[in-house]
C-alpha positions as CSV (number, residue, x, y, z in Angstrom):
1,M,2.7,-5.0,-12.5
2,G,5.3,-4.8,-15.1
3,R,7.2,-2.0,-13.3
4,K,10.6,-2.7,-11.9
5,N,11.8,-0.7,-8.9
6,T,14.7,1.5,-9.9
7,N,15.1,3.2,-6.5
8,S,18.6,3.1,-5.2
9,I,17.5,1.7,-1.8
10,T,18.9,-1.8,-1.6
11,E,18.2,-2.8,2.0
12,N,16.9,-6.4,2.3
13,E,17.7,-7.4,-1.3
14,G,18.8,-11.0,-1.3
15,G,17.1,-12.1,1.8
16,G,17.3,-11.8,5.5
17,N,14.9,-10.3,8.0
18,S,16.0,-6.7,7.8
19,K,13.4,-4.0,8.2
20,A,11.2,-3.6,5.2
21,V,11.8,-0.3,3.4
22,W,8.9,1.1,1.4
23,N,8.8,3.8,-1.2
24,D,5.9,4.9,-3.4
25,D,6.9,2.6,-6.3
26,L,7.1,-0.5,-4.0
27,V,3.7,0.4,-2.5
28,A,2.2,0.7,-5.9
29,I,3.6,-2.6,-7.0
30,Y,2.4,-4.3,-3.8
31,C,-1.1,-2.9,-4.3
32,E,-1.2,-4.1,-7.9
33,I,-0.2,-7.6,-6.8
34,C,-2.8,-7.6,-4.0
35,V,-5.5,-6.5,-6.3
36,K,-4.7,-9.4,-8.7
37,E,-4.8,-11.9,-5.9
38,V,-8.2,-10.5,-4.7
39,V,-9.5,-10.9,-8.3
40,K,-8.2,-14.5,-8.4
41,G,-10.3,-15.2,-5.3
42,N,-7.4,-15.7,-2.9
43,R,-8.9,-13.3,-0.3
44,P,-12.0,-15.0,1.0
45,G,-12.3,-12.7,4.1
46,T,-10.3,-9.7,5.2
47,Y,-6.9,-11.3,4.6
48,F,-5.4,-13.5,1.9
49,D,-5.6,-17.2,2.2
50,K,-2.5,-19.4,2.3
51,I,-2.3,-19.5,-1.5
52,G,-2.8,-15.8,-1.8
53,W,0.1,-15.0,0.6
54,V,2.4,-17.5,-1.1
55,N,1.6,-15.8,-4.4
56,V,2.0,-12.2,-3.0
57,V,5.4,-13.0,-1.4
58,K,6.7,-14.8,-4.5
59,I,5.5,-12.2,-7.1
60,F,6.7,-9.3,-5.0
61,K,10.1,-10.8,-4.8
62,E,10.2,-11.6,-8.6
63,I,9.2,-8.0,-9.5
64,T,11.2,-6.0,-6.9
65,G,14.1,-8.3,-5.9
66,R,13.1,-7.7,-2.3
67,D,12.8,-10.8,-0.1
68,Y,10.1,-9.5,2.3
69,D,8.4,-12.3,4.2
70,K,4.7,-12.8,4.8
71,K,4.8,-11.0,8.1
72,Q,6.4,-7.9,6.6
73,L,3.9,-7.8,3.8
74,K,1.0,-8.4,6.1
75,N,2.2,-5.5,8.3
76,K,2.2,-3.3,5.3
77,W,-1.3,-4.5,4.4
78,D,-2.4,-3.6,7.9
79,S,-0.7,-0.2,7.7
80,L,-2.2,0.6,4.4
81,K,-5.7,-0.5,5.6
82,T,-5.4,1.9,8.6
83,D,-4.3,4.7,6.3
84,W,-7.1,4.0,3.8
85,K,-9.7,4.0,6.6
86,L,-8.5,7.4,7.8
87,W,-8.4,8.8,4.3
88,S,-11.9,7.5,3.5
89,S,-13.3,8.8,6.7
90,L,-11.8,12.2,6.0
91,L,-13.2,12.5,2.5
92,H,-16.6,10.9,3.2
93,K,-17.6,12.3,6.6
94,E,-16.4,15.9,6.1
95,T,-18.3,18.3,4.0
96,G,-16.7,20.8,1.6
97,I,-13.6,18.7,0.8
98,G,-12.5,16.5,-2.0
99,W,-9.5,14.8,-3.5
100,D,-7.3,16.3,-6.2
101,P,-6.0,13.3,-8.2
102,A,-3.5,15.4,-10.1
103,K,-1.8,16.7,-7.0
104,K,-2.7,13.7,-4.8
105,T,-3.8,16.0,-2.0
106,V,-6.9,16.8,-0.1
107,D,-8.8,19.7,-1.8
108,A,-10.4,21.9,0.8
109,P,-11.1,25.6,1.3
110,P,-8.8,27.7,3.5
111,E,-11.4,27.9,6.2
112,W,-11.5,24.1,6.5
113,W,-7.7,24.0,6.9
114,Q,-7.8,26.8,9.4
115,S,-10.4,25.0,11.6
116,K,-8.3,21.8,11.5
117,I,-5.1,23.6,12.4
118,E,-6.8,25.3,15.4
């Protein structure tokens, strides 16, 4: 959580309800914040409770300088959850494929890719 975003994108810094702009660094910071709130017990169900969201919004702004509101952060949560479900389904329901953590890509034989392309 100690990372600062050094990306040159400055949209929505300083407030307002502009469209949230996400890059890999911001997503990683956001995920780290969310994990810490889950560990604190501020996610009793499938979403954060009131205290959890207040903390996520506050800490995200402190670290990144981006004033994203709860709705923008929840939308990102929902988007990441959908992506995770797809990724998890792909890796756990398909045979013969895996995950290459170094490349951050799906590792599958050429035949598997060919069948998916067709």
